[in-house]
Structure formats: structure tokens, C-alpha cells
Phi, psi and omega in degrees: 000320181254013186302332182255009180271153183273016182304126176068009181271083180247052183297150184239147178258020181289124177242132176271139172283167179300321180292318177296317180299316179297316180296317178297318178299322178295318179295318177297320178297322177297316178297314180297317179297316180295321178297317177300322179297330183275347186241155173295164184296344181287345180273134179257127183239136178214167179216158177208155176232118182231158174266126178240177180294341178262013182104190181298139180237116180256128183225140171236135183225152178232131173253106177290163179298327171222151182102178184276163177289141177245130179222159177224129173270124184278132176275123182267142176277182184296340178267006179060047177228165174241111186290168186298323179296316178297319180300313181293317178299318178297313182298312181294317179297316178296316180298316180295317180295320179294319178296322177295323177300318179295315181300316180292324179291331180272354184307125179088348181274332184234150175277146180295145181285319181225161178236000000 
């Protein structure tokens, strides 16, 4: 019924050059590395850069030892970069969210250490 309507059809013609793609992957790697630094080794952190109908999609995700996966889609600026402030905010936010997932998954399983 709605197959020919333009709802949500915001396709993008943004193409990354090889140099932009390489730079973005490095920035994503920096975010993933910083996130790993903030978390214990049991957390698995990864990143990916894919082409979607809305243009390039940059994602960093964390799999906590228990609880659900936490991910962040990075908003790219007009130069197709993620600035240092955004990188740090992403890393800290992901680490905090992943730690919260573990805490929520453990709720009721352990007695509190202090009150």
C-alpha cells in the first residue's frame, strides 16, 4: 500500500574517498581503543564503517560480559570526521552505558558491599 511513497526515503549521495574512509576508520579505532582503556578486559569493543542509504554510517559497540550490547552511531560532520571531543564523549558514554548494563543484569544477584 505504501510501497511507492517517499516516507523516510532520505537517501544520500555522499561518497567517501579512500583517504576519508581511512581517516574515519582511524578515528573509530581511536574511540574503540579509548573505550577499551576505560573498561575491564571482559568487555568486547568493536567498530565498523558501512555505507547505508543515508550515507556513511560509523558505529562503535560494546558487548559487556553480561547484559545487552551498547552501541553508538557516530554523527559525522560535513568534513566526514569525528573530532577529538566527540571521540572522548563517545568513549566515555559507551563505557558508562556498558558498565550500567552489567549492573542492571546483576541486579538482585549480589548483596551490596556497603550501604
